[in-house]
C-alpha positions as CSV (number, residue, x, y, z in Angstrom):
1,M,-53.6,15.2,-15.1
2,K,-57.4,13.2,-15.1
3,L,-57.9,12.1,-10.9
4,N,-60.1,9.1,-10.4
5,Q,-62.9,9.1,-8.3
6,N,-61.3,9.7,-5.2
7,Q,-58.6,11.1,-6.0
8,R,-61.3,13.9,-7.2
9,H,-63.5,13.6,-3.5
10,V,-59.8,14.2,-1.7
11,A,-59.7,17.3,-3.9
12,D,-63.1,18.3,-3.1
13,E,-62.9,17.2,0.5
14,L,-59.7,19.0,1.8
15,N,-61.1,22.4,-0.4
16,K,-63.9,22.3,1.9
17,L,-62.3,21.5,5.6
18,N,-58.6,23.5,4.0
19,R,-59.0,26.0,1.4
20,N,-55.9,27.5,3.0
21,D,-53.5,23.4,2.4
22,Y,-55.8,23.2,-1.2
23,L,-54.3,26.5,-2.4
24,V,-50.7,25.2,-1.4
25,T,-51.3,21.7,-3.4
26,L,-52.2,23.6,-6.7
27,F,-48.3,25.2,-6.8
28,L,-47.2,21.8,-5.8
29,P,-45.6,19.5,-9.0
30,E,-48.2,18.1,-10.4
31,N,-46.8,14.4,-10.2
32,V,-46.9,14.4,-5.9
33,R,-50.0,16.9,-5.7
34,V,-52.3,13.9,-5.4
35,A,-50.4,12.3,-2.6
36,A,-49.4,16.2,-0.9
37,Q,-53.6,16.5,-1.0
38,S,-53.8,13.1,0.8
39,L,-52.1,13.8,3.6
40,F,-53.3,17.2,4.1
41,A,-56.9,16.1,3.6
42,F,-56.2,13.3,6.9
43,S,-54.7,16.6,8.9
44,A,-57.4,18.5,7.8
45,E,-59.7,15.9,9.3
46,L,-57.7,15.1,12.3
47,S,-58.4,19.5,12.7
48,V,-62.2,18.1,13.1
49,V,-63.0,16.0,14.8
50,R,-64.2,17.8,17.6
51,Q,-66.6,19.5,15.6
52,R,-68.2,16.7,14.9
53,V,-68.6,15.6,18.1
54,S,-70.8,16.7,20.9
55,E,-68.3,15.0,23.3
56,P,-64.9,13.4,23.5
57,T,-65.6,9.5,23.5
58,P,-66.7,10.1,20.1
59,G,-63.9,11.8,19.0
60,E,-61.7,9.2,20.5
61,I,-63.1,6.5,18.9
62,R,-62.8,8.4,15.4
63,L,-58.8,9.0,16.1
64,Q,-58.6,5.6,17.1
65,W,-60.3,4.5,13.8
66,W,-57.5,6.5,12.1
67,H,-55.1,4.8,14.1
68,D,-56.3,1.5,13.2
69,A,-56.5,2.1,9.8
70,L,-53.0,2.9,9.4
71,N,-51.7,0.0,11.5
72,G,-53.7,-2.5,9.3
73,E,-55.9,-3.0,11.9
74,G,-59.1,-0.9,10.6
75,H,-62.2,-2.5,11.1
76,G,-64.8,-2.4,8.0
77,A,-63.8,-1.6,4.6
78,V,-61.3,0.8,5.5
79,R,-60.6,1.9,1.8
80,A,-64.1,2.6,1.6
81,N,-63.0,6.3,2.6
82,P,-61.6,7.3,-0.3
83,I,-58.9,9.9,2.4
84,A,-57.6,6.8,4.2
85,D,-57.8,4.7,0.8
86,Q,-55.6,7.6,-1.0
87,L,-53.6,8.3,2.4
88,L,-52.6,4.8,2.4
89,N,-51.7,5.0,-1.2
90,A,-49.6,7.5,-0.6
91,I,-47.1,6.1,2.2
92,D,-46.6,2.5,-0.3
93,Q,-45.8,4.5,-3.3
94,Y,-43.9,6.9,-1.8
95,K,-42.0,4.5,1.0
96,L,-43.1,6.9,3.8
97,P,-43.1,6.1,7.4
98,K,-46.1,5.6,9.7
99,V,-45.0,6.8,12.9
100,P,-45.1,10.1,12.6
101,L,-48.8,10.1,11.6
102,L,-49.5,8.4,13.9
103,R,-48.3,10.8,16.6
104,M,-50.1,13.2,14.3
105,I,-53.4,11.1,15.5
106,A,-52.6,11.0,19.0
107,A,-51.7,14.8,19.4
108,H,-55.0,15.2,18.2
109,R,-56.2,14.3,21.2
110,F,-55.8,17.2,22.7
111,D,-58.4,19.0,20.5
112,L,-61.6,16.6,22.2
113,Y,-60.8,18.7,25.6
114,D,-60.8,22.4,27.6
115,D,-57.1,21.6,28.9
116,P,-55.8,24.8,28.2
117,M,-52.3,24.6,26.2
118,T,-50.2,25.0,29.4
119,D,-46.8,26.7,27.5
120,V,-44.3,27.0,25.3
121,N,-42.5,24.0,25.2
122,Q,-46.1,22.1,24.5
123,F,-47.4,24.5,21.7
124,E,-44.0,24.1,19.9
125,G,-44.6,19.8,20.7
126,Y,-48.1,19.9,19.4
127,A,-47.4,22.1,16.1
128,G,-44.4,20.0,15.4
129,E,-46.2,16.4,15.7
130,T,-49.8,18.1,13.5
131,R,-48.3,20.9,10.8
132,A,-45.0,20.5,11.3
133,A,-45.1,17.0,10.0
134,I,-47.1,17.3,7.1
135,Y,-44.6,20.1,5.4
136,Q,-41.9,17.9,6.0
137,F,-43.9,15.1,4.4
138,V,-44.9,17.1,1.2
139,A,-40.7,17.8,1.1
140,M,-39.9,13.5,1.4
141,L,-42.8,13.3,-1.8
142,I,-40.9,15.8,-3.9
143,C,-37.3,15.1,-3.1
144,K,-38.3,10.8,-1.9
145,D,-34.0,10.1,-2.7
146,D,-33.1,12.9,-0.5
147,D,-33.1,12.7,3.4
148,P,-35.6,13.9,5.4
149,S,-33.2,15.4,7.9
150,V,-32.8,17.6,5.7
151,F,-36.0,19.0,5.7
152,A,-36.9,19.2,9.6
153,D,-35.2,23.0,10.5
154,A,-38.0,24.7,7.8
155,A,-40.6,22.2,8.5
156,G,-40.5,22.4,12.2
157,H,-40.4,26.2,12.2
158,L,-42.4,27.0,9.6
159,G,-44.5,24.2,11.0
160,V,-44.7,25.9,14.0
161,A,-45.3,29.8,12.4
162,A,-47.8,28.5,11.0
163,T,-49.7,26.8,14.1
164,Y,-49.6,30.1,16.1
165,I,-50.5,32.0,13.1
166,E,-54.0,29.8,12.5
167,R,-54.8,30.1,16.2
168,M,-54.3,33.5,16.1
169,L,-57.1,34.0,13.5
170,S,-59.2,31.1,15.0
171,F,-58.5,33.0,18.9
172,G,-62.3,34.1,19.3
173,R,-63.7,31.2,18.2
174,D,-61.8,29.0,20.2
175,S,-62.4,30.7,23.4
176,S,-66.1,31.1,22.9
177,K,-65.8,26.9,22.7
178,G,-63.9,26.6,25.6
179,Q,-60.6,25.4,24.1
180,I,-57.8,27.6,24.5
181,Y,-55.0,26.6,22.0
182,L,-51.9,29.6,22.0
183,P,-50.0,28.9,25.6
184,I,-51.6,29.8,28.8
185,S,-48.0,30.3,30.5
186,V,-47.7,33.2,28.1
187,F,-50.8,34.8,29.5
188,Q,-50.3,34.5,32.7
189,S,-47.1,36.3,32.1
190,F,-49.1,39.3,31.5
191,G,-51.6,38.6,34.2
192,V,-54.4,37.0,32.3
193,D,-56.4,33.7,33.4
194,D,-58.2,31.5,31.4
195,K,-61.6,33.0,32.4
196,T,-60.6,36.2,30.6
197,I,-59.7,34.5,27.9
198,L,-63.4,32.3,27.7
199,A,-65.4,35.5,28.6
200,G,-64.2,36.9,25.8
201,Q,-62.5,40.2,27.9
202,N,-60.7,42.5,25.5
203,T,-58.3,43.6,27.4
204,E,-54.9,45.1,27.5
205,S,-53.4,42.9,29.0
206,V,-54.8,40.2,26.3
207,R,-54.0,42.5,23.7
208,Q,-50.3,42.5,25.4
209,A,-49.9,39.0,25.4
210,M,-50.8,38.4,21.8
211,L,-48.3,40.7,20.2
212,A,-45.4,38.7,22.2
213,H,-47.3,35.6,20.0
214,H,-47.2,37.3,17.3
215,E,-43.7,38.0,17.8
216,A,-43.0,34.2,18.4
217,A,-44.8,33.4,15.1
218,K,-42.4,36.1,13.5
219,Q,-39.4,34.6,14.7
220,H,-40.5,30.9,13.7
221,L,-41.2,32.0,10.2
222,S,-37.7,34.3,9.9
223,K,-35.8,31.0,11.1
224,A,-38.1,28.5,8.6
225,Q,-37.8,31.3,5.3
226,S,-33.5,31.2,6.4
227,A,-33.5,27.1,6.5
228,I,-35.9,27.3,3.5
229,N,-33.4,29.1,1.2
230,L,-30.7,26.4,2.3
231,L,-32.4,24.1,0.8
232,P,-32.3,21.9,-2.6
233,K,-34.2,24.9,-5.4
234,D,-36.4,21.6,-6.6
235,S,-37.9,21.0,-2.5
236,R,-38.6,24.6,-1.7
237,L,-42.1,24.4,-3.5
238,A,-43.1,22.5,-0.4
239,F,-42.9,25.0,1.6
240,A,-45.0,27.5,-0.6
241,E,-47.2,28.6,2.6
242,S,-44.2,30.4,4.0
243,A,-45.3,33.5,2.1
244,V,-49.2,33.2,2.9
245,C,-47.7,32.8,6.7
246,A,-45.7,36.3,5.4
247,I,-48.6,37.9,4.7
248,Q,-51.4,37.0,7.2
249,L,-49.1,37.9,9.6
250,R,-48.7,41.4,8.2
251,Y,-52.9,41.1,8.6
252,L,-53.0,40.4,12.1
253,K,-50.5,42.8,12.9
254,N,-53.3,45.5,12.1
255,K,-56.1,43.5,13.6
256,M,-54.7,43.3,17.5
257,D,-56.6,46.2,18.7
258,N,-59.3,43.7,19.7
259,P,-57.4,39.9,18.9
260,F,-61.0,38.1,19.6
261,L,-62.6,39.2,16.2
262,V,-59.4,39.6,13.8
263,G,-61.4,37.9,10.6
264,P,-60.4,35.3,8.1
265,G,-57.3,36.7,7.1
266,R,-56.4,37.5,3.8
267,S,-58.6,36.4,0.5
268,D,-57.7,33.8,-1.3
269,W,-56.3,36.0,-3.8
270,R,-53.1,37.6,-2.2
271,K,-53.1,34.2,-1.3
272,M,-52.8,32.9,-4.1
273,A,-50.8,36.2,-5.1
274,S,-48.4,35.5,-2.5
275,M,-47.3,31.8,-3.7
276,F,-46.7,33.1,-7.5
277,A,-44.0,35.0,-6.4
278,F,-42.8,32.6,-4.2
279,A,-42.6,29.7,-7.0
280,A,-41.2,32.5,-9.9
281,K,-38.3,33.2,-6.8
282,N,-38.1,29.4,-5.9
């Protein structure tokens, strides 16, 4: 499939911002890959807003730009932004609802501030409005005539599992920047306060709390896998990342001796191999 300039830009930007998501899109049907890459790239753009600003206000302005762009209220040439252009094309072509995308933007306001994620409910809500929403949208691209609620359980549980894994992998980096994404209430139940985490203190209590987060991720992944197996076969490729989550969880389980230094996770070729196996099975 030959890509135009904006489509190539979106694919390249996604590959740069979130290599894992780019690899996932390579396993999607070719006819929906461009639209899926625009959704993943939009998600990736929102995820790196904090990294690109020195304080919350510019970040709020950037998130508001995306909000206005989706609502048709953007100032300037919104279509000059390749990701916005391709995202709006996908929304128009597949009649995608904008409300979940607006909620995704709102959820990423959390990223701009240093308040910790208070509890499991807040964490799962954040994961649902960010990661899970993307999986559900991709399933809607593949099976555009199906009721989106059919994919809710698979997308919801996989979104939470993937967010746990992402934040366990980035635990040391996040804490060094003053952020705590994993539910602080779980750490507190093991006697760990936010100061201990932000100081990077690798205590036994921290390790036990991280194992509890790992177990929560494992349970959500198991529920996601069960839900995926009940889906129409042609929609299951939307959830190919479940295979990557499985190998990442095994990797993390062996890295809990110091959760601040777990490393980047499995290599690209292992991720690709896991998705090849998933695709062959489904």
